Steps between C-alpha positions, in 0.01 A plus 500: 500500500405274791867441573563877510214555747627213714850656515358843591289351782795291623722809497238697695474222760879483542530879530216507753655220707841670505340833594310341789814325622703820493233726649424251772198300402603226741379540860322824398810703590664757277875522469663633816589866486871535437672748726696763310874465510666733745859603547651222713837639606447871538772737610577470873316765705725471808842573344655681205475332162813319387619396156397140575142613577476674165650199318241269662207727423265331251164642405206269431359511151160651437277505193699773329846464651564577867270626772546876496438539873781256589745665263404851615544401867843348437619795291371747758684318778822485299475871409450598864798292614721640224402854600588423865836360393571803281434730795723289726779495240478880465521539881802270522675674209438837666638374832802354323567829320479683834739255664745532211483881519564491877792262453641723227472808725677321784782399268540859373521644851859491625570272791587678827868491590596359841710809562184716489354302790803562726479880487 
């Protein structure tokens, strides 16, 4: 029985010493506050996003996966840029269709004969 009590007391002393060491019993200072991880390489704000930017994008881990704010910001930025590109593609396709129609009309119109100019 004495041996059992000795082991329990020894275990309590070891647990207490480890707890004090981890919490910061030395120099009366607690553990330094760890700064939360933030997104290091965010999407560039001064130019359009490229495929390489998306490939390099890595989100820091949080307690339950990824930080929602970082992911939401990146997805919002990508959605806005995709919408801009879709509008630009639609404008270019419309301009191309107009140019093709004009070229087709000019090909259908008969060329003036040089004899008509001499009269």
